[in-house]
VOGU-3710 file (C-alpha; in Angstrom, 3 decimals, decimal comma):
1> xxxxxxxxxx> 255,277/201,535/162,595  253,600/199,035/165,088  250,723/197,229/163,412  248,425/197,777/166,301  248,849/201,643/166,218  245,619/203,496/165,760  246,893/206,603/164,787  250,148/208,273/163,598  251,165/211,852/162,598  254,271/212,640/160,407
11> xxxxxxxxxx> 256,167/215,930/161,208  258,218/217,245/158,150  261,305/219,114/159,433  264,949/218,898/159,965  265,832/216,823/163,006  268,646/216,010/165,265  271,511/215,141/165,065  271,390/217,822/162,457  272,300/220,989/164,353  269,905/223,805/163,649
21> xxxxxxxxxx> 267,316/225,546/165,785  264,337/223,940/163,794  265,704/220,680/164,313  265,732/221,224/168,130  262,245/222,584/167,861  260,939/219,494/166,041  262,684/217,156/168,548  260,982/219,041/171,677  257,602/219,319/170,070  257,502/215,635/168,791
31> xxxxxxxxxx> 258,982/214,268/171,791  256,252/216,181/173,939  253,444/214,969/171,755  254,787/211,379/172,218  255,199/211,772/175,989  251,684/213,031/176,414  249,661/211,179/173,521  251,865/208,374/172,816  249,780/205,617/173,862  247,125/206,430/171,228
41> xxxxxxxxxx> 249,192/208,539/168,722  252,583/208,039/167,523  254,701/211,233/166,174  257,044/210,236/163,434  259,272/212,462/161,368  260,275/212,742/157,748  263,681/214,488/158,136  265,082/216,868/155,580  268,701/216,414/154,404  270,953/218,783/152,796
51> xxxxxxxxxx> 271,610/216,458/149,787  271,417/212,903/148,845  274,851/212,304/150,007  274,794/213,983/153,522  273,094/211,605/156,048  272,709/211,575/159,762  272,202/208,614/162,155  268,748/209,702/163,036  266,673/207,942/166,083  263,963/205,411/165,342
61> xxxxxxxxxx> 261,272/208,424/165,421  262,579/209,246/161,849  260,530/207,256/159,343  261,553/208,936/156,151  264,270/211,115/154,877  264,091/213,762/152,077  266,921/215,360/150,174  265,999/218,843/149,977  267,400/219,495/146,246  265,758/216,547/144,820
71> xxxxxxxxxx> 262,225/217,246/143,585  261,346/213,485/143,067  262,295/212,683/146,432  259,439/214,836/147,924  257,007/213,096/145,602  258,303/209,733/146,739  258,103/210,633/150,521  254,370/212,010/150,066  253,526/208,663/148,217  254,976/206,705/150,994
81> xxxxxxxxxx> 252,876/208,656/153,438  249,890/208,282/151,427  250,293/204,531/151,823  250,573/204,493/155,483  246,996/203,701/156,696  247,744/204,813/160,312  248,780/208,373/159,426  246,079/210,742/160,132  247,996/214,072/159,013  251,241/215,526/158,378
91> xxxxxxxxxx> 252,549/218,444/160,195  255,164/220,758/158,119  257,685/222,761/159,910  258,297/225,657/157,368  261,595/227,660/157,070  262,520/228,794/153,445  265,966/227,628/153,879  265,448/223,864/154,499  263,598/223,071/151,198  265,129/223,213/147,734
101> xxxxxxxxxx> 264,053/225,239/144,746  263,603/229,030/144,560  262,460/230,164/148,027  261,693/226,416/148,932  259,316/225,790/146,107  260,228/222,090/146,072  257,733/221,746/149,176  254,875/222,255/146,745  255,743/219,000/145,047  255,352/217,252/148,287
111> xxxxxxxxxx> 252,032/218,915/149,243  250,612/218,579/145,774  251,320/214,589/145,844  250,201/214,321/149,565  246,534/212,989/150,086  246,596/213,362/153,771  245,593/216,536/155,329  248,330/218,820/156,530  248,981/221,407/159,136  251,771/224,045/158,378
121> xxxxxxxxxx> 253,709/226,187/160,995  255,352/229,126/159,575  258,546/229,957/161,551  259,430/233,015/159,395  256,664/235,413/157,990  258,212/238,245/156,197  256,474/241,559/155,568  256,243/243,046/152,082  257,151/239,789/150,289  258,182/239,586/146,718
131> xxxxxxxxxx> 255,679/238,165/144,209  257,447/234,838/144,015  257,487/234,461/147,933  253,915/235,704/148,164  252,885/233,105/145,538  254,377/230,054/147,314  253,334/230,876/150,806  249,710/231,637/149,488  249,579/228,418/147,841  250,845/226,310/150,857
141> xxxxxxxxxx> 248,243/228,251/152,966  245,506/227,437/150,475  246,332/223,643/150,576  246,779/223,429/154,316  243,967/222,320/156,553  245,163/224,521/159,364  248,018/227,202/159,734  249,917/227,805/162,964  251,990/230,834/163,553  253,915/231,579/167,010
151> xxxxxxxxxx> 252,888/235,326/167,319  249,907/237,518/166,537  252,039/239,690/164,439  252,858/236,686/162,097  249,141/235,810/161,877  248,223/239,382/160,925  251,103/239,399/158,382  249,762/236,099/156,941  246,262/237,328/156,446  247,176/240,941/155,160
161> xxxxxxxxxx> 250,225/240,341/153,163  249,715/236,751/151,960  245,941/236,430/151,700  245,796/233,468/154,193  242,327/232,367/155,310  241,987/233,796/158,782  239,642/231,007/159,799  242,421/228,524/159,270  244,829/230,227/161,458  245,955/229,550/165,049
171> xxxxxxxxxx> 248,437/231,100/167,199  250,654/228,498/169,121  253,813/229,949/170,999  257,295/228,733/170,705  257,699/225,952/173,249  259,992/226,497/176,238  261,794/224,157/178,584  259,475/223,340/181,613  262,132/224,487/184,072  261,639/225,112/187,811
181> xxxxxxxxxx> 262,246/228,826/188,886  265,590/229,275/190,606  267,855/231,952/191,770  271,423/232,239/190,179  273,491/230,945/193,203  273,624/227,116/192,483  274,136/227,498/188,624  276,829/230,124/189,053  278,677/227,743/191,226  278,529/225,044/188,650
191> xxxxxxxxxx> 280,003/227,481/186,174  282,689/228,926/188,415  280,967/232,369/188,445  280,155/232,796/191,985  280,104/236,545/192,853  279,999/237,623/189,070  277,008/239,334/187,448  276,148/237,248/184,465  274,873/238,426/181,076  273,873/235,724/178,670
201> xxxxxxxxxx> 273,359/235,339/174,982  272,889/231,751/173,532  272,183/230,272/170,144  274,005/229,164/166,958  276,470/231,873/166,148  276,097/233,853/162,735  276,584/237,459/161,557  273,070/238,429/162,078  273,325/237,970/165,987  274,947/241,270/166,680
211> xxxxxxxxxx> 277,006/240,271/169,395  279,697/242,610/168,405  277,402/245,649/169,702  277,188/244,046/173,196  280,809/243,395/173,557  281,519/247,184/172,590  278,959/248,221/175,286  280,640/246,204/177,815  283,746/248,676/177,791  281,598/251,155/179,568
221> xxxxxxxxxx> 279,575/248,788/181,633  282,534/247,119/183,431  283,836/250,446/184,302  280,790/250,818/186,609  280,464/247,117/187,313  283,635/245,230/187,151  282,068/242,012/188,360  280,140/241,704/185,055  280,817/238,503/182,918  279,318/238,109/179,494
231> xxxxxxxxxx> 278,631/234,629/178,313  278,173/233,862/174,541  277,110/230,247/174,298  276,727/228,152/171,174  278,425/226,639/168,167  278,725/228,348/164,771  275,804/227,509/162,649  276,711/224,641/160,341  275,576/226,421/157,296  277,997/229,423/158,295
241> xxxxxxxxxx> 280,899/226,947/158,852  280,181/225,616/155,232  280,287/229,055/153,678  282,798/231,041/155,686  284,235/228,916/158,505  284,691/230,506/161,980  285,396/234,064/160,705  282,749/235,734/162,671  283,668/234,129/165,984  287,458/234,960/165,397
251> xxxxxxxxxx> 286,426/238,531/164,649  284,529/238,507/168,241  287,342/237,186/170,036  289,714/239,562/168,482  287,509/242,398/169,529  287,449/241,129/173,000  291,132/241,108/173,425  291,554/244,552/171,583  289,056/246,132/174,037  290,704/244,836/176,958
261> xxxxxxxxxx> 287,632/242,585/177,968  289,414/239,181/178,155  288,219/238,902/181,740  284,497/239,702/181,211  283,691/237,642/178,188  283,472/233,803/177,686  282,776/231,902/174,620  281,187/228,414/174,957  281,700/226,921/171,467  279,199/224,055/171,828
271> xxxxxxxxxx> 275,772/222,858/170,681  274,432/222,805/174,232  272,193/220,029/175,623  269,016/221,048/177,393  270,555/220,379/180,717  273,529/222,605/180,159  271,228/225,231/178,788  269,177/225,315/182,024  272,463/225,794/183,908  273,279/228,818/181,827
281> xxxxxxxxxx> 270,052/230,256/181,833  269,860/229,860/185,616  273,130/231,545/186,120  272,104/234,535/184,113  271,185/237,613/185,693  270,160/239,246/182,329  269,429/237,622/179,101  270,714/239,901/175,984  268,723/238,964/172,698  270,816/240,575/169,902
291> xxxxxxxxxx> 269,086/239,820/166,595  269,742/242,220/163,876  266,775/241,252/161,691  263,810/243,569/162,586  261,502/241,111/160,913  262,422/238,110/162,910  259,073/236,464/163,465  260,236/233,992/166,299  263,335/233,596/168,315  263,584/230,274/170,235
301> xxxxxxxxxx> 266,373/231,591/172,327  264,326/234,652/173,420  261,362/232,486/174,423  263,643/230,271/176,345  265,267/233,101/178,214  261,801/234,653/179,192  260,740/231,271/180,285  263,487/230,477/182,558  262,608/233,758/184,521  265,292/236,100/183,508
311> xxxxxxxxxx> 264,762/239,748/182,519  265,633/240,534/178,888  267,289/243,227/176,945  266,342/242,722/173,455  266,564/244,523/170,107  263,049/245,501/168,786  262,596/242,696/166,322  259,097/241,345/165,507  258,675/238,751/168,268  260,456/240,876/170,824
321> xxxxxxxxxx> 257,889/243,729/170,524  255,152/241,404/171,158  256,933/239,073/174,141  259,072/241,777/175,899  257,127/244,272/177,800  258,092/246,887/180,491  257,261/244,568/183,155  259,750/241,693/181,862  262,619/243,594/180,245  263,790/246,373/178,049
331> xxxxxxxxxx> 263,809/246,895/174,232  266,786/248,697/172,649  267,671/249,837/168,986  269,623/247,885/166,431  273,386/248,195/166,344  273,420/250,681/169,357  276,066/249,879/171,851  275,174/252,989/173,814  271,539/251,697/174,043  272,737/248,233/175,393
341> xxxxxxxxxx> 275,108/249,874/178,003  272,137/252,029/179,316  269,854/249,187/179,538  272,259/247,134/181,397  272,999/249,981/183,832  269,327/250,448/184,410  268,892/246,848/185,333  271,867/246,550/187,340  271,164/249,678/189,310  267,846/248,280/190,381
351> xxxxxxxxxx> 268,372/244,603/191,623  264,914/244,531/193,063  263,190/245,511/189,931  265,458/243,248/187,796  264,413/240,072/190,010  260,867/241,403/189,728  261,067/241,456/185,976  262,269/237,909/185,945  259,770/236,648/188,169  256,881/238,276/186,174
361> xxxxxxxxxx> 258,592/236,844/183,035  258,420/233,350/184,434  254,764/233,631/185,501  253,508/234,921/182,102  255,178/231,975/180,098  253,893/228,984/181,805  251,461/228,362/179,155  254,409/228,146/176,801  256,231/224,983/178,173  256,741/222,220/175,885
371> xxxxxxxxxx> 253,789/220,106/177,241  251,258/223,015/177,098  252,455/223,872/173,563  251,882/219,896/172,649  248,470/220,228/174,056  247,568/223,284/171,916  249,078/221,652/168,797  247,071/218,488/169,269  244,046/220,743/169,517  244,866/222,248/166,226
381> xxxxxxxxxx> 245,457/218,635/164,730  241,987/217,622/166,107  240,252/220,310/164,120  241,441/218,649/161,078  240,607/215,137/162,162  238,044/214,924/165,007  239,383/211,424/165,756  242,576/212,965/167,170  240,328/214,809/169,901  239,772/211,154/171,270
391> xxxxxxxxxx> 243,520/210,389/171,965  243,958/209,541/175,639  246,554/211,461/177,747  249,336/209,237/178,990  249,828/209,339/182,766  253,216/210,725/183,561  255,959/208,688/185,268  255,541/208,993/189,264  257,892/211,455/190,585  258,644/212,060/194,472
401> xxxxxxxxxx> 260,986/214,714/194,055  258,725/217,627/195,095  257,253/215,468/198,025  260,794/215,142/199,143  261,546/218,805/198,655  258,622/219,759/200,786  259,575/217,397/203,527  262,100/218,149/206,292  262,955/215,995/209,376  259,826/217,364/211,285
411> xxxxxxxxxx> 257,189/216,858/208,479  255,854/218,137/205,374  255,538/221,942/204,863  252,177/223,397/203,836  253,107/225,841/201,370  255,450/226,575/198,539  256,322/229,830/196,511  256,309/228,284/192,982  258,355/225,306/193,357  260,500/226,422/196,461
421> xxxxxxxxxx> 259,202/225,342/199,935  257,873/228,078/202,060  259,554/227,380/205,538  257,668/229,886/207,144  254,313/228,250/206,301  254,359/225,723/208,938  253,108/222,168/209,101  249,328/220,971/209,086  247,928/217,761/210,206  245,842/217,573/207,006
431> xxxxxxxxxx> 248,812/217,664/204,694  250,911/215,080/206,706  247,980/212,676/206,876  247,574/212,833/203,151  251,321/212,415/202,690  251,291/209,483/204,936  248,499/207,815/202,925  250,373/208,498/199,700  253,486/207,155/201,067  252,012/203,768/202,158
441> xxxxxxxxxx> 250,022/203,521/198,931  253,182/204,029/196,848  254,910/201,407/198,953  252,055/198,914/198,765  252,214/199,489/195,017  256,021/199,359/194,124  257,465/197,962/197,483  260,164/200,474/197,318  261,637/200,728/200,707  262,976/204,196/200,239
451> xxxxxxxxxx> 259,529/205,719/200,536  259,303/204,242/204,125  261,443/207,004/205,423  258,850/209,604/204,198  256,029/207,480/205,953  258,113/207,380/209,119  258,551/211,075/209,004  254,759/211,867/208,325  253,756/209,319/211,131  256,222/210,930/213,505
461> xxxxxxxxxx> 254,555/214,364/212,850  251,007/212,849/213,490  252,509/211,381/216,624  253,140/214,719/218,054  250,098/216,436/216,776  247,260/214,104/216,924  246,059/212,616/220,320  242,392/212,860/221,203  243,193/214,741/224,273  245,653/217,239/223,067
471> xxxxxxxxxx> 244,951/217,486/219,239  247,128/220,275/217,573  246,193/220,883/213,747  249,047/223,194/212,898  252,581/223,686/213,860  254,691/226,787/213,089  258,145/226,976/211,553  259,613/226,654/214,979  257,969/223,248/215,183  255,682/224,606/218,178
481> xxxxxxxxxx> 251,987/224,484/218,115  250,511/227,446/216,326  248,596/229,647/218,762  246,442/231,221/216,211  245,150/228,803/213,562  243,779/229,961/210,407  240,003/230,857/210,596  239,500/228,456/207,650  241,153/225,473/209,756  238,587/222,782/210,503
491> xxxxxxxxxx> 239,793/220,638/213,384  237,235/217,936/212,683  238,408/217,542/208,956  242,079/217,326/210,243  240,833/214,700/212,895  239,074/212,724/210,076  241,984/212,813/207,901  244,235/211,643/210,692  242,117/208,531/211,532  241,843/207,749/207,751
501> xxxxxxxxxx> 245,629/207,873/207,427  246,133/205,622/210,512  243,677/203,175/209,324  245,184/203,076/205,785  248,602/202,344/207,472  247,067/199,715/209,555  245,556/198,101/206,577  248,870/198,103/204,431  250,703/194,851/204,812  254,612/194,431/204,983
511> xxxxxxxxxx> 255,269/197,640/206,920  258,287/197,560/209,253  257,622/197,570/212,979  259,051/200,998/213,238  255,880/202,209/211,402  253,223/199,461/212,061  253,562/199,575/215,950  253,466/203,403/216,708  250,755/203,696/214,099  248,634/200,919/215,734
521> xxxxxxxxxx> 249,266/202,608/219,150  247,871/205,820/217,938  245,030/204,532/216,033  244,090/202,548/219,287  243,801/205,827/221,272  241,535/207,421/218,494  239,251/204,344/218,265  239,045/204,116/222,029  238,147/207,758/222,331  235,177/207,223/219,706
531> xxxxxxxxxx> 235,546/210,839/218,591  232,460/213,021/218,282  232,740/214,086/214,732  230,173/216,407/213,253  231,759/217,704/210,053  230,398/215,986/206,916  233,712/215,593/205,282  235,564/214,367/208,447  232,991/211,677/208,921  233,420/210,728/205,317
541> xxxxxxxxxx> 237,396/210,422/205,676  236,893/208,448/208,905  234,450/206,024/207,060  236,834/205,560/204,095  239,755/204,758/206,250  237,938/202,299/208,639  236,286/200,653/205,798  239,567/199,962/204,104  240,985/198,615/207,298  237,988/196,271/207,568
551> xxxxxxxxxx> 238,336/195,103/204,012  241,890/194,343/204,799  240,779/191,644/207,161  240,809/193,339/210,560  238,477/191,914/212,886  238,510/195,042/215,394  235,115/195,206/216,977  235,332/198,967/217,192  235,213/199,607/213,415  231,685/198,629/212,425
561> xxxxxxxxxx> 229,837/200,572/214,934  231,832/203,811/214,017  231,228/203,020/210,207  227,475/202,473/210,955  227,196/205,606/213,036  228,804/207,993/210,304  227,446/206,427/207,333  223,811/206,811/208,885  224,685/210,342/209,678  225,875/211,075/205,938
571> xxxxxxxxxx> 222,639/209,403/204,720  220,308/211,584/207,220  222,082/214,556/205,869  221,128/213,664/202,293  217,504/212,776/203,094  217,257/216,085/204,840  218,560/218,074/202,060  217,701/216,442/198,685  214,976/217,836/196,267  214,005/216,944/192,803
581> xxxxxxxxxx> 216,746/218,899/191,458  219,253/218,653/194,236  220,636/215,198/195,070  223,147/216,402/197,774  223,993/216,387/201,468  224,114/220,139/201,837  222,796/223,256/200,262  226,316/223,896/198,849  228,762/221,657/196,942  232,110/222,784/198,232
591> xxxxxxxxxx> 235,498/220,937/198,566  236,580/217,310/198,676  232,963/216,401/197,309  233,907/212,908/196,049  234,854/211,803/199,495  231,287/211,926/200,757  230,045/209,719/197,920  232,926/207,486/198,342  232,251/207,004/202,082  228,756/205,709/201,476
601> xxxxxxxxxx> 229,825/203,629/198,604  232,732/201,928/200,657  230,427/201,492/203,864  227,682/200,193/201,905  229,772/197,751/199,790  231,607/196,509/203,134  228,139/196,013/204,895  225,895/195,317/201,849  223,743/198,091/203,154  221,575/199,172/199,948
611> xxxxxxxxxx> 220,385/202,390/201,440  224,103/203,722/201,683  224,901/202,239/198,226  221,980/203,999/196,677  222,780/207,451/198,158  226,429/207,017/197,412  225,394/206,287/193,644  222,843/208,887/193,307  224,929/211,605/194,776  227,995/210,580/192,785
621> xxxxxxxxxx> 225,856/210,660/189,538  224,527/214,251/190,522  228,077/215,298/191,098  229,077/213,959/187,677  226,414/215,981/186,152  227,401/218,999/187,822  231,157/218,824/187,165  231,374/217,444/183,498  230,930/219,895/180,586  231,544/218,928/177,009
631> xxxxxxxxxx> 233,343/215,708/178,076  235,729/217,513/180,213  235,819/217,480/183,990  235,211/220,832/185,592  235,977/220,896/189,266  233,953/222,986/191,582  235,338/226,540/191,959  236,360/227,683/195,302  235,573/231,456/194,239  231,941/230,751/195,256
641> xxxxxxxxxx> 231,274/226,988/195,150  228,165/225,593/193,975  225,156/226,740/195,909  221,738/225,243/195,487  219,562/227,424/192,911  222,468/229,407/191,727  225,210/228,922/189,018  228,124/227,120/189,987  231,641/228,549/190,298  234,132/227,645/187,499
651> xxxxxxxxxx> 237,174/229,454/188,967  239,859/228,517/191,507  239,427/224,817/190,879  241,504/222,622/193,306  243,491/219,488/192,871  242,167/218,143/196,205  238,501/218,101/194,833  239,661/216,435/191,665  241,621/213,770/193,455  238,657/212,880/195,557
661> xxxxxxxxxx> 236,427/212,536/192,494  239,033/210,094/191,038  238,880/208,134/194,328  235,057/207,992/194,461  234,984/206,902/190,763  237,530/204,143/191,446  235,252/202,744/194,113  232,028/203,037/191,999  233,979/201,315/189,074  234,583/198,457/191,423
671> xxxxxxxxxx> 231,013/198,056/192,415  229,797/198,364/188,866  232,488/197,481/186,482  230,063/197,603/183,369  229,219/201,193/183,920  230,804/204,252/182,663  232,670/205,031/185,902  236,279/203,813/184,969  236,243/205,843/181,677  234,980/208,829/183,785
681> xxxxxxxxxx> 237,746/208,493/186,297  240,240/208,564/183,474  238,682/211,831/182,056  238,651/213,416/185,592  242,390/212,516/186,160  243,135/214,157/182,790  242,224/217,470/184,438  245,554/217,242/185,906  247,230/216,943/182,364  245,646/219,835/180,663
691> xxxxxxxxxx> 241,989/218,663/179,980  240,468/221,567/181,663  239,075/224,888/181,369  242,345/226,612/180,611  243,811/223,688/178,547  247,097/223,637/180,558  248,934/221,250/182,594  248,268/221,399/186,480  250,836/218,772/187,034  254,411/220,073/186,632
701> xxxxxxxxxx> 256,531/217,396/184,896  259,835/219,156/185,831  259,443/219,186/189,492  257,055/216,451/190,232  254,866/219,085/191,908  251,255/220,085/191,291  250,105/223,762/190,894  247,686/224,932/193,470  244,695/225,469/191,095  243,091/226,769/187,976
711> xxxxxxxxxx> 241,938/230,538/188,212  239,987/232,201/185,568  242,986/233,091/183,407  245,902/231,465/184,769  247,277/228,518/186,686  248,296/229,182/190,247  251,933/228,432/189,980  252,557/227,607/193,628  252,927/223,955/194,297  251,967/223,314/197,853
721> xxxxxxxxxx> 251,590/220,131/199,869  247,815/219,644/199,539  247,835/220,029/195,704  251,164/217,913/195,187  249,804/215,099/197,257  246,389/215,222/195,790  247,968/214,634/192,444  249,988/211,680/193,626  247,069/210,084/195,377  244,986/210,350/191,921
731> xxxxx> 247,965/209,317/189,860  248,298/206,086/191,972  244,794/205,265/191,140  245,166/205,282/187,458  248,246/203,154/186,865
//
């Protein structure tokens, strides 16, 4: 392990390239933990091998290997971990079959020799255990610092049937791939299934899968729906290969031919990659979960299917009874072809309900994506070692994919439905001005000329919309000015953002003439017009942009009078409103709040105006006091804002407000580098990465978009222009 590493965690599990569901789980969870916390905490693996002879070419993440049938190997591994000073705890992934001894009892050799605390995740929890099973699980649970289960059913069983301490238990769901929501058309095309209705089952093949009962049901299904194709995706389980070869698969293939279903069933004999799995899941109209074990505590395949936004038909095993509701799918009995056929007909006969079920399943499972599961898991770790609560979240790699998806030849669309752009929502000056700022800042930082095409598009849009004498704040889907703007539209705010964007472009060196010249011409129009802006935030946006241009070396004589006029206006608002317990500009703290503080800090720094600097600092400190709770940033909620003399709103927190706070703290950190502001900026940014009131990611790593806000109980899954650009602007300031 690196010598300068502060913290490390060892995960005990099977691990790829060993092929089993637990190994894949461990790879996803450890990979997500490293992707999110890897700057401060390294996830390593102690990999379980079948025996002393069988070995795999493991990746660097595997620090230790244990032969499952050698008791001494468990003790050796524990002692090695004891000697690793940076290892804070061990996370055991528990399945009975991967540990040696009766019912995996060799694992107790490891835990008894281990001097580090450990967390154990039980992947299988059986009801009515025999005395020997109860004894082993009870002892592991007694020794563990914390216990994780993936369902409430398993949690109750551990307490009731095994005597586990309820205070130790936490429920963390099985993770799912953070896939975007898609309809089936593109994925079906990739698989050569265009025009087909696709049923899907995937996972390692074994006799307890019960696939034969679905195949039997198809004889009736295809008579009414001849376009149906059933995909069975997955290699045979390696342990089954060792014991009985491919006898089960051969039996299924023979059954398909005997029933005349060769045109309706396809087997894909492969251990599929995540990329291939996403294609199969997106191609499916219905997922069929076929387990024959009523006590199966968790099924990763079922979790993945629901999380991909597909309606599910499942046997009523333990997890399915908790995860599949009438809003997301149908439960059927075990070994019952008639029940499968009836359920398939119900969903195929009602396509609108089928799509609604899939959409509801997708919405209900966003907290189960691997990044969110990693956050939940780290919180469990931190309850064993409080130092782990201090690990910093890594800023994610910058992705422009969703920015590009929202942008067409005319400009940036306002809204999206989940990750899909809403073409009917039209185009707003506010969004295109923000996007222009983000594009030129990205270019200034990375000098990637590909981003200049986006900047040119946004500037072209602003050139059509934003002239002082004929300002248009909103265009419809037909690219024509909207005749009835939204009542919430504030033309002053849009004008302020427009001038801010034009000034930022003018302040950015190295831009091609195709951008710099029309930008300067449009900026000149606005500066000559000396717009009479009254809105508090519009004045702030204008000051921030003009101050940036002045700092970049512009000697334009029009800048300082405008900066002075609007900073004095903001300062007078503060002085008229402030009181002993209210250091703010207005009787309500609402949106884009950090921008007002930033304007006075920027103007004061530029002109050395102590009055503006003092007010900017006082109001920023006041805003910090209002928005920080228990070391976390809590953005002002749009549901009811924060009114003087009333409790502040916690709900409907917006990325835009968070981004302006990041920006204000960036300026304050430059003014006072010895103060707490740089650290506070990082904390505010981590709101996007799950350190927020819901403990969930607001940034979507899969799409590069940003969700539209945090509600009381859930994230708003739409990824519109304002939110996505707000995230990018904040991200560019925490490189």
